[in-house]
TORSE-169269 format. One record per residue (C-alpha): residue in one letter; z, y, x. Coordinates in steps of 0.05 Angstrom, whole numbers, padded with zeros to 5 digits, always signed. Last residue first. Layout:
TORSE-169269
AZYX/...
END
This chain:
TORSE-169269
R+01457+02016+02827/F+01434+02066+02880/A+01413+02012+02929/F+01374+01976+02875/M+01329+02037+02865/A+01322+02047+02940/A+01300+01975+02949/A+01245+01985+02896/V+01221+02048+02932/A+01222+02014+03000/S+01183+01953+02975/M+01131+01997+02941/I+01124+02037+03005/A+01117+01975+03048/T+01064+01944+03003/A+01025+02010+03002/S+01028+02012+03078/W+01003+01940+03081/G+00944+01959+03038/L+00931+02025+03074/I+00929+01994+03143/L+00892+01932+03121/Q+00841+01972+03081/L+00829+02017+03141/K+00818+01956+03187/T+00769+01927+03138/A+00788+01869+03093/T+00755+01801+03103/F+00682+01797+03085/K+00659+01751+03142/G+00686+01690+03104/M+00734+01714+03051/V+00776+01653+03035/S+00775+01613+03101/K+00768+01680+03136/R+00838+01698+03113/M+00858+01772+03114/V+00843+01782+03040/L+00891+01727+03020/L+00950+01753+03062/M+00941+01822+03030/I+00940+01791+02961/V+01003+01750+02972/V+01041+01811+02999/M+01016+01853+02940/L+01041+01801+02891/P+01110+01800+02924/V+01115+01876+02916/A+01082+01886+02847/A+01138+01850+02811/V+01187+01907+02826/G+01142+01963+02803/N+01117+01923+02743/L+01190+01911+02722/V+01203+01986+02726/A+01142+02000+02682/S+01164+01948+02632/W+01233+01981+02636/F+01207+02047+02609/L+01170+02021+02549/A+01220+01966+02534/K+01276+02017+02532/I+01243+02056+02476/P+01221+01991+02442/D+01295+01972+02434/I+01299+01896+02429/P+01327+01879+02361/S+01261+01843+02345/F+01205+01868+02300/D+01166+01900+02358/L+01182+01839+02400/A+01143+01797+02349/V+01083+01843+02356/G+01083+01835+02431/A+01090+01760+02423/L+01028+01763+02378/I+00989+01800+02433/A+01010+01754+02490/F+01002+01692+02447/G+00932+01712+02425/I+00909+01725+02496/V+00940+01659+02518/S+00905+01623+02461/Y+00839+01656+02483/F+00843+01621+02550/E+00866+01555+02519/R+00808+01555+02469/A+00753+01569+02520/D+00691+01537+02489/L+00718+01542+02418/L+00728+01617+02423/K+00661+01633+02453/H+00657+01648+02527/E+00639+01718+02553/L+00713+01737+02557/G+00724+01687+02612/E+00764+01623+02625/K+00756+01548+02626/W+00823+01519+02643/G+00844+01500+02714/R+00918+01511+02700/A+00928+01568+02750/E+00860+01598+02731/A+00879+01596+02657/L+00948+01627+02670/A+00922+01687+02710/Y+00860+01699+02668/A+00901+01698+02604/A+00952+01747+02632/S+00895+01793+02654/G+00865+01790+02584/A+00930+01807+02549/L+00941+01869+02592/V+00868+01890+02593/P+00861+01879+02518/V+00924+01922+02507/A+00900+01978+02554/L+00838+02004+02519/L+00864+02004+02448/G+00928+02033+02477/T+00888+02088+02510/S+00860+02107+02442/V+00927+02106+02406/I+00963+02147+02459/G+00905+02197+02461/L+00913+02206+02386/A+00985+02229+02396/F+00970+02277+02454/L+00910+02308+02420/L+00947+02317+02355/F+01008+02349+02388/A+00963+02397+02427/F+00928+02415+02362/N+00993+02425+02325/G+01022+02476+02373/A+01047+02477+02445/L+01122+02484+02438/P+01136+02465+02365/R+01086+02407+02367/L+01101+02382+02438/A+01165+02346+02418/S+01126+02300+02372/A+01077+02281+02427/A+01134+02267+02476/Q+01170+02225+02424/A+01106+02186+02414/A+01100+02173+02489/T+01171+02147+02489/Q+01238+02162+02524/I+01239+02238+02530/N+01306+02268+02549/T+01290+02334+02583/I+01274+02382+02527/G+01297+02450+02554/G+01233+02486+02535/A+01209+02488+02608/N+01220+02413+02612/L+01181+02402+02547/T+01124+02450+02557/V+01109+02463+02631/A+01134+02395+02653/T+01102+02357+02595/G+01034+02384+02612/L+01043+02374+02687/I+01066+02302+02682/I+01009+02287+02634/F+00961+02326+02678/F+00979+02285+02740/A+00972+02220+02699/I+00901+02241+02680/A+00884+02257+02753/N+00915+02191+02775/S+00871+02150+02729/F+00807+02188+02744/G+00820+02181+02818/M+00832+02107+02807/G+00765+02099+02772/I+00728+02142+02823/W+00759+02103+02881/T+00745+02037+02847/D+00673+02047+02824/W+00650+02078+02889/D+00685+02026+02932/I+00659+01969+02889/R+00589+01996+02891/A+00592+02001+02968/L+00618+01930+02969/E+00560+01908+02926/R+00505+01941+02966/P+00532+01921+03035/G+00547+01849+03013/E+00484+01828+02977/N+00457+01798+03042/P+00519+01754+03045/K+00492+01711+02987/E+00538+01650+02979/R+00601+01683+03008/L+00581+01746+02970/P+00590+01711+02903/H+00524+01721+02866/A+00488+01774+02824/D+00413+01769+02807/R+00426+01733+02742/H+00476+01785+02718/N+00531+01765+02669/R+00567+01713+02711/I+00572+01758+02772/E+00599+01815+02729/E+00650+01768+02699/V+00675+01751+02769/E+00681+01825+02783/E+00720+01829+02718/S+00768+01776+02743/A+00785+01816+02806/Q+00795+01879+02765/W+00840+01845+02714/F+00884+01808+02763/F+00903+01869+02804/L+00909+01913+02742/Y+00961+01866+02713/P+01004+01875+02775/S+01012+01950+02768/I+01004+02005+02820/T+01009+02066+02774/T+01058+02039+02722/G+01101+02011+02777/F+01097+02074+02820/V+01120+02116+02762/A+01174+02066+02742/V+01198+02060+02815/V+01200+02136+02819/L+01240+02137+02754/T+01291+02089+02781/A+01298+02129+02846/A+01306+02194+02808/A+01359+02167+02761/K+01397+02132+02817/D+01397+02193+02863/L+01344+02223+02908/K+01349+02298+02896/F+01281+02329+02892/H+01234+02369+02936/P+01160+02359+02945/L+01124+02407+02991/L+01049+02398+02980/V+01050+02379+02906/H+01110+02423+02889/R+01077+02483+02923/L+01011+02470+02889/V+01044+02470+02820/E+01080+02536+02837/L+01013+02566+02856/W+00984+02540+02790/A+01035+02574+02745/V+01012+02541+02681/H+01009+02574+02613/V+00992+02527+02556/M+00928+02499+02526/F+00902+02478+02594/A+00954+02423+02601/V+00937+02396+02532/A+00862+02393+02549/V+00876+02350+02610/Y+00916+02303+02566/A+00859+02298+02516/F+00814+02277+02573/L+00843+02208+02563/S+00797+02196+02504/L+00738+02192+02551/T+00763+02124+02576/L+00745+02096+02507/W+00672+02100+02526/K+00680+02048+02581/L+00720+02001+02537/Y+00667+02003+02484/R+00613+01985+02535/V+00657+01928+02561/Y+00656+01895+02493/R+00581+01886+02493/H+00578+01848+02559/Y+00645+01815+02542/P+00621+01781+02479/V+00655+01806+02414/F+00692+01754+02373/V+00755+01738+02413/Q+00767+01804+02449/L+00751+01848+02389/A+00791+01804+02342/L+00853+01810+02386/S+00849+01885+02390/F+00839+01893+02315/V+00896+01845+02299/A+00944+01881+02346/F+00924+01950+02321/G+00936+01928+02249/I+01002+01896+02266/T+01026+01961+02297/L+01004+02000+02236/L+01042+01953+02192/H+01104+01961+02235/R+01100+02037+02234/N+01094+02041+02158/G+01053+02100+02133/G+01042+02169+02161/V+00974+02192+02187/V+00990+02230+02251/L+01063+02213+02266/Q+01052+02142+02241/A+00994+02134+02289/S+01039+02153+02346/D+01094+02104+02328/G+01045+02047+02317/M+01011+02061+02383/A+01079+02064+02419/A+01099+01997+02388/L+01033+01966+02411/D+01043+01993+02481/A+01115+01968+02487/A+01098+01899+02462/V+01037+01894+02507/N+01080+01916+02567/L+01133+01863+02551/T+01079+01811+02547/N+01047+01836+02611/A+01110+01837+02653/L+01131+01767+02632/L+01062+01736+02638/V+01048+01769+02705/L+01115+01750+02735/A+01108+01678+02710/V+01038+01673+02739/V+01060+01696+02808/I+01122+01652+02808/A+01083+01590+02788/V+01029+01604+02841/V+01082+01611+02895/W+01114+01546+02871/A+01047+01510+02875/P+01040+01524+02949/F+00990+01577+02973/I+00917+01573+02994/R+00875+01545+02937/R+00923+01567+02883/I+00921+01639+02908/N+00845+01638+02902/E+00849+01612+02831/T+00902+01663+02814/L+00861+01721+02841/G+00797+01706+02803/K+00739+01668+02833/G+00668+01688+02853/T+00693+01688+02925/V+00665+01753+02952/R+00665+01791+02886/G+00734+01770+02863/I+00766+01782+02932/R+00731+01850+02938/A+00756+01871+02869/C+00827+01856+02890/I+00816+01894+02956/S+00787+01953+02918/Q+00848+01953+02873/V+00896+01954+02933/V+00853+02009+02966/S+00853+02053+02905/M+00927+02043+02891/F+00944+02065+02962/P+00896+02124+02965/Y+00922+02152+02898/T+00996+02137+02904/L+01014+02198+02945/V+00976+02249+02903/M+01004+02221+02838/T+01074+02218+02866/W+01072+02291+02888/L+01073+02314+02815/M+01145+02289+02808/Q+01181+02355+02820/L+01140+02395+02770/G+01192+02385+02715/F+01243+02331+02731/Q+01264+02305+02663/A+01206+02327+02620/G+01152+02314+02671/A+01178+02247+02694/Q+01192+02226+02622/S+01121+02243+02603/Y+01095+02203+02662/T+01136+02143+02640/A+01116+02149+02566/I+01043+02158+02586/G+01048+02096+02629/S+01077+02055+02572/P+01022+02083+02527/D+00969+02060+02577/D+00945+02104+02635/D+00930+02044+02679/A+00878+02023+02628/A+00837+02083+02652/G+00838+02059+02723/T+00820+01988+02704/I+00762+02013+02661/L+00736+02057+02717/G+00743+02002+02769/P+00712+01947+02726/G+00651+01990+02708/L+00623+02051+02743/A+00556+02033+02774/T+00525+02052+02708/F+00547+02124+02720/P+00526+02132+02792/N+00458+02099+02779/L+00440+02057+02840/R+00468+01995+02806/R+00422+02001+02747/A+00362+02012+02791/R+00377+01948+02829/A+00384+01909+02764/K+00319+01937+02738/R+00283+01915+02801/S+00312+01845+02796/H+00292+01837+02723/M+00221+01858+02740/
END
């Protein structure tokens, strides 16, 4: 009976959506919203092409990460530790911890800013409140219950689609900029493209989706690592592809509408210097009305509640796997103290940075740039992993995955190099 119910659950297109959908939605975190808003405000419609270009590449990279987790039953860091020297593992974990902590700080600050715009009050106290709530949810609510809340929070991102349809849009002009991109490649444009690519193809998403596939195995009695039960392969890999391509499509569609909405309002209104998501929301009010402002601001808070656990959780998975600690959101606090300590540290460090002299405006943008640069070596390591039969058995990457995965790595490398070339 249990087995039949599990099969029926997986055949349902909605219930089959899980790690991929949540990962895609978490990609549109407050830091990402700030970056996309800056792209729309500064360059108008000229950056819309990035969402079309990155879609197949981010989808295949995320599906590869999910594939590694499902095939091996281990997270990315644990697989990297088995194959690569200790110094490679140390660099990978350090990059993830640094980028994620900065990202958590930027997201929490943006949530506090946005909530203050809507309800008033002290921004720092609001930030602390969001941090404590997020931490408590991860520590005290089991993963199989927690994941349901994360899935429903993805609906909040439709606010950005609504904003775009509340103003006049010249759709033929939009189509022209998507199909025939034209912009001047200078230092500002190159840095922003790195930030857009970095917030779209982000290292923390690699670790999160692989680890959540491991959690799926732990939480379903009829699920196993594919190396142990190869007969489950066709069904599970099909589910992963559906989940990931839908999830990443959702992510990029939302990002597309954020760029579009800010382009036709802020850029068209002469407001081109947007540095934070909250600033973008505030600037929308006189141009698109109070309701558009409210949707934009509340969307920042909702997606922050979705993204902060993913950021802190992926950092905890990375370090715990590297150190051989017990890890997983299904464990109770005392059973995985080190794992939850990393989550707590990442969130509390984010709060501390909010009170520090570090400018949260710059932290938002540069966390995206850091993600773009850090993604390159991580993608190389991931591609080498998924090609190894000693790791993947007969479930190594397909030819299409290899072509798109290595192409994504090359594109990210070229974009990062272009940014440094213009410095």
